[in-house]
C-alpha positions in Angstrom: 16.4 4.0 -10.1 13.8 6.4 -8.8 12.5 5.7 -5.3 9.8 8.4 -5.4 6.4 6.8 -6.0 3.9 9.7 -6.0 4.9 13.2 -7.1 2.4 16.0 -7.9 2.8 17.9 -11.1 3.3 21.2 -9.4 6.8 22.3 -8.6 8.1 23.7 -5.3 6.0 26.4 -3.7 6.9 30.0 -4.7 5.5 31.5 -1.5 3.7 30.5 1.7 1.3 27.6 1.3 -2.2 27.4 2.9 -4.2 24.3 3.8 -7.9 24.3 3.3 -10.7 21.7 3.1 -11.6 20.8 -0.6 -14.5 19.0 -2.1 -14.3 15.4 -3.1 -14.6 16.5 -6.7 -11.6 18.8 -6.5 -9.6 16.2 -4.7 -10.4 13.6 -7.4 -9.5 16.0 -10.2 -6.2 16.6 -8.5 -5.6 12.8 -8.2 -6.4 12.3 -11.9 -3.8 14.9 -12.9 -1.0 12.9 -11.2 0.8 10.0 -12.7 -0.4 8.0 -9.7 -1.2 8.2 -6.1 -1.9 5.5 -3.5 -5.5 4.3 -3.6 -5.5 5.1 0.2 -5.2 8.8 -0.8 -8.2 8.8 -3.1 -11.4 10.5 -1.8 -13.3 7.3 -2.2 -11.1 5.6 0.4 -12.7 7.8 3.0 -16.0 6.1 2.2 -14.5 2.7 2.8 -13.2 3.4 6.3 -16.6 4.0 7.8 -15.2 3.9 11.4 -13.2 7.0 10.6 -14.4 10.5 9.4 -12.8 11.3 6.1 -11.8 14.8 5.0 -10.1 16.0 1.8 -7.5 18.8 2.3 -5.8 20.9 -0.3 -2.5 22.8 -0.3 -2.8 26.2 -2.1 0.0 28.3 -3.5 -2.0 31.5 -3.9 -5.1 30.3 -5.8 -3.4 27.2 -7.3 -4.1 23.8 -5.8 -0.6 22.2 -5.6 -1.2 19.3 -3.2 -3.9 17.1 -1.7 -4.5 14.6 1.0 -7.2 12.4 2.5 -7.3 12.7 6.2 -9.0 10.0 8.3 -10.0 11.3 11.7 -10.2 8.9 14.6 -11.8 10.0 17.9 -10.0 9.3 21.2 -12.0 6.9 23.5 -13.8 9.0 26.2 -12.2 12.2 24.7 -14.2 12.4 21.5 -13.6 16.1 20.8 -10.0 15.2 20.0 -9.0 13.1 17.0 -6.0 11.3 15.5 -5.6 12.8 12.0 -4.2 10.0 9.8 -3.0 10.3 6.2 -2.2 6.7 5.0 0.5 6.7 2.3 0.2 10.4 2.0 -0.2 13.3 1.6 0.3 13.9 -2.2 2.8 16.7 -2.1 6.2 17.4 -3.5 8.4 15.4 -1.1 11.6 16.3 -3.0 11.7 19.9 -1.7 11.5 21.6 1.7 8.9 19.6 3.5 8.4 22.1 6.3 6.6 24.4 3.9 4.1 21.6 3.3 3.7 20.1 6.8 3.8 23.1 9.0 0.5 24.5 7.6 -1.0 21.0 7.8 -0.2 20.8 11.5 -1.6 24.3 12.2 -4.8 23.5 10.3 -5.4 20.2 12.0 -4.5 21.3 15.5 -7.0 24.2 15.2 -9.7 21.6 14.4 -9.1 19.4 17.3 -6.5 16.9 16.2 -4.2 15.7 19.1 -1.7 14.2 16.6 -1.0 13.6 13.0 0.1 10.3 11.5 1.3 10.1 8.0 3.2 7.8 5.7 5.4 9.6 3.2 5.2 7.7 -0.1 9.0 7.8 -0.6 11.4 4.9 -0.4 14.6 4.8 1.5 16.2 1.5 0.2 15.7 -1.1 -2.5 17.1 -4.6 -2.9 17.0 -6.6 -6.2 15.5 -10.1 -6.4 19.0 -11.5 -6.6 20.0 -9.7 -3.4 16.9 -11.0 -1.6 17.7 -14.5 -2.8 21.3 -14.1 -1.6 20.2 -12.9 1.8 17.8 -15.8 2.3 20.6 -18.2 1.4 23.1 -16.5 3.8 22.7 -17.9 7.4 24.4 -14.7 8.7 21.6 -12.5 7.3 18.5 -12.7 9.5 16.9 -9.5 8.2 16.7 -7.7 4.8 18.4 -4.7 6.3 21.5 -6.9 6.9 21.9 -7.7 3.2 24.7 -5.5 1.8 24.5 -3.2 -1.1 21.0 -1.8 -1.2 20.3 1.1 -3.4 19.7 4.1 -1.2 17.3 6.9 -2.1 18.7 10.4 -1.1 15.2 11.9 -1.1 14.0 9.2 1.4 17.0 9.9 3.6 16.3 13.6 3.6 12.6 13.2 4.3 13.2 10.8 7.3 16.0 13.0 8.7 13.9 16.2 8.4 10.9 14.5 10.1 13.0 13.4 13.0 14.5 16.8 13.5 11.1 18.4 13.4 9.8 16.2 16.2 8.0 13.5 14.3 8.1 10.1 15.9 8.7 6.9 13.8 6.0 4.3 14.3 7.4 1.4 12.2 8.1 -1.8 14.3 10.8 -4.3 13.8 8.7 -6.6 11.6 7.6 -3.8 9.3 3.9 -3.9 10.2 2.3 -1.6 12.7 -1.1 -0.2 13.3 -1.1 1.1 9.8 0.5 0.0 6.5 3.6 -2.0 5.8 7.0 -0.2 5.6 8.5 -3.1 3.5 6.9 -4.0 0.2 7.7 -6.0 -2.9 7.3 -4.4 -6.3 7.6 -5.5 -9.9 8.6 -2.7 -12.3 6.6 -2.8 -15.6 7.7 0.3 -17.5 9.3 -0.4 -20.8 8.9 -4.2 -20.5 7.0 -6.8 -22.4 5.3 -10.0 -21.2 8.3 -12.0 -22.4 10.6 -9.7 -20.4 8.6 -10.2 -17.3 8.6 -14.0 -17.7 12.3 -14.0 -18.2 12.7 -12.0 -15.0 10.8 -14.5 -12.9 12.6 -17.5 -11.4 12.2 -21.0 -12.8 9.6 -22.1 -10.3 7.3 -19.1 -11.1 7.6 -19.8 -14.9 6.9 -23.5 -14.3 3.9 -22.8 -12.1 2.4 -20.4 -14.7 2.8 -23.1 -17.3 1.4 -25.7 -15.0 -1.8 -23.7 -14.3 -2.3 -23.2 -18.1 -1.7 -26.9 -18.7 -4.1 -28.0 -16.0 -6.8 -25.8 -17.6 -7.1 -23.1 -14.9 -9.2 -20.3 -16.2 -9.0 -16.8 -14.8 -12.0 -14.4 -15.2 -12.9 -10.9 -13.9 -15.8 -11.0 -11.4 -19.0 -9.4 -12.5 -21.6 -9.6 -9.7 -22.3 -9.9 -6.0 -22.2 -13.7 -6.2 -18.6 -13.5 -7.4 -17.6 -11.3 -4.4 -19.4 -13.6 -2.0 -17.4 -16.6 -3.5 -14.2 -14.6 -3.1 -15.1 -13.9 0.5 -15.9 -17.5 1.3 -12.4 -18.5 0.0 -10.8 -15.6 1.8 -12.3 -16.8 5.2 -11.0 -20.3 4.4 -7.5 -18.8 3.8 -7.7 -16.8 7.0 -8.5 -19.9 9.0 -5.7 -21.8 7.4 -3.1 -19.0 7.7 -4.3 -17.8 11.1 -5.3 -14.2 10.5 -8.5 -12.4 11.3 -10.6 -11.9 8.1 -12.5 -8.8 7.3 -16.3 -9.2 6.9 -18.1 -9.4 3.6 -19.6 -6.0 4.2 -16.2 -4.4 4.2 -15.4 -5.7 0.7 -18.9 -4.8 -0.6 -18.3 -1.2 0.6 -14.8 -1.2 -0.8 -15.9 -2.3 -4.3 -18.9 0.0 -4.4 -16.9 3.1 -3.2 -13.9 2.6 -5.5 -16.0 1.7 -8.5 -18.2 4.7 -8.0 -15.2 6.9 -8.2 -13.7 5.2 -11.3 -15.1 2.1 -13.0 -11.5 0.9 -13.7 -10.4 1.4 -10.1 -10.9 -2.1 -8.7 -11.3 -5.6 -10.2 -11.9 -9.0 -8.8 -10.1 -11.9 -10.4 -11.3 -15.5 -9.9 -9.3 -18.6 -10.9 -11.3 -21.8 -11.4 -10.3 -25.3 -12.2 -13.1 -27.5 -13.6 -15.7 -25.3 -12.0 -13.9 -25.1 -8.6 -12.7 -21.8 -7.3 -9.0 -22.3 -6.4 -7.8 -18.7 -6.1 -9.1 -15.1 -6.1 -7.6 -11.7 -5.7 -8.5 -8.0 -5.7 -6.5 -5.6 -7.9 -6.7 -1.8 -7.4 -5.3 0.6 -9.9 -4.8 4.4 -9.7 -3.1 5.8 -12.8 0.2 3.9 -13.4 0.2 2.1 -10.1 -1.5 -1.4 -9.8 -1.8 -3.0 -6.4 -2.5 -6.6 -5.4 -4.7 -5.7 -2.4 -6.2 -8.9 -1.2 -5.8 -12.6 -2.1 -7.3 -16.0 -1.2 -6.5 -19.6 -2.2 -8.0 -23.0 -1.7 -6.1 -25.7 0.3 -7.5 -28.2 -2.2 -6.1 -28.4 -5.7 -3.0 -26.4 -4.8 -1.1 -28.4 -7.3 -2.9 -26.7 -10.2 -1.3 -23.3 -9.2 -4.4 -21.1 -9.2 -2.6 -18.3 -7.3 0.1 -18.1 -9.9 -2.5 -18.0 -12.7 -4.3 -15.2 -10.8 -1.1 -13.2 -10.3 0.0 -13.6 -13.9 -3.4 -12.4 -15.2 -3.3 -9.3 -13.0 0.3 -8.6 -14.0 -0.6 -8.9 -17.7 -3.6 -6.6 -17.3 -1.6 -4.0 -15.4 1.0 -4.0 -18.2 -1.7 -3.7 -20.9 -3.2 -0.8 -18.9 0.1 1.2 -19.1 1.0 0.7 -15.4 4.7 1.2 -14.6 4.6 -0.8 -11.4 2.8 -3.9 -10.0 2.7 -3.7 -6.2 2.6 -7.0 -4.3 2.2 -5.0 -1.1 3.7 -5.9 2.3 6.5 -8.3 3.3 8.2 -8.6 6.6 12.0 -7.9 6.5 12.8 -11.3 8.0 15.2 -13.6 6.1 15.4 -16.1 8.9 14.6 -19.6 7.6 12.9 -20.5 10.9 10.5 -17.6 10.5 7.2 -18.6 8.7 7.0 -15.2 7.1 10.1 -15.9 5.0 7.9 -18.0 2.7 6.0 -14.9 1.6 9.2 -13.2 0.9 10.4 -16.1 -1.3 7.0 -16.2 -3.1 7.1 -12.5 -4.0 10.8 -12.5 -4.9 10.1 -15.2 -7.4 8.4 -12.6 -9.6 11.7 -10.8 -10.1 11.4 -7.1 -9.2 12.6 -5.6 -5.9 12.1 -5.3 -2.2 11.4 -1.7 -1.2 11.7 -0.1 2.2 9.6 3.0 2.5 9.9 5.9 5.0 7.3 4.3 7.2 4.7 6.0 9.3 5.4 9.0 11.6 3.4 10.7 14.3 3.5 14.4 15.3 2.0 15.0 18.7 0.0 18.2 18.7 -1.4 17.8 22.2 1.3 15.8 24.1 -0.9 14.8 27.1 -3.7 13.5 25.0 -1.2 11.8 22.7 0.4 9.9 25.6 -3.1 8.8 26.8 -3.9 7.5 23.3 -0.6 5.8 23.0 -1.1 4.0 26.3 -4.6 3.0 25.3 -3.4 1.5 22.0 -0.5 -0.4 23.8 -2.9 -1.9 26.3 -5.4 -2.9 23.6 -2.6 -4.7 21.7 -1.7 -7.0 24.6 
């Protein structure tokens, strides 16, 4: 089982690499030449994060572009000439080789341009657990966290990457619950490669299969959104979900920007799915796809009519479309590693594990201080803001 998710087509560097700014067009051409990259590493994502300054960088081996990354620059409060240089779920380089050859020129380039620190999230996994192992862990009163479930598959590349980062002075940023200021370290993924719809249904637990049949029997219809009104309907339901589940929703403008930017880059990049029952919107979700990687990015569901299982209908429609598009992985995004029955987050783990698939622990996010005094000031500011 491979734990590497995003590998460029180029092999290990034959000589010293250089890092230079590249155009969005060159960056996109590089992305399209890969089996897949995270959508957070596409040039369009820089246009979504309007509070950051986006920059595309390329790694060159001689005159050949062999790696690329989207850097989001965040100014320091009251020290705006310094920035945090953030590469979410990136960069897109060959993580299987000697990573110093890739990261040292990145650090030199960014420091010379005013970065006080680099934060990146290597797209390599360190451990995976099957759905059966997750289920066993939830049932075991002695296992309170996923990391306490015995027998995970361990990725040697992930182990080498995290060990090398630590030795080179990079600082891990992933908290105990798997969520930090950036993106989740623990995710749930459904492998699609070489499988049919029947295979996928057989891999789901009985409750998931029953709920998919229930939605069909109740007449739930799933359609792909086509206009602004559909996005507004999604957002209304999303705000309702946020109030019920007690999280802070993003504004409608954010989703308008996201859909416009990603669709401008590729008309197949993002789709809005809406599940309706007798005219009532009961569930909705956004699916993002880059190459062979399909991502369930955002979801919403109605408190009313939960018995018609609109969320399961939405998920099944997205899984089927991802399979038909040739994707090798359906990414249900973040989970917390808790298995404690008293923790409300365990319900999300159960829901996603019902699809079959596997829980995946990634390398997490890491910081490299380039200007230690400024970095400490920024770290203190962020900790105070989080209180």
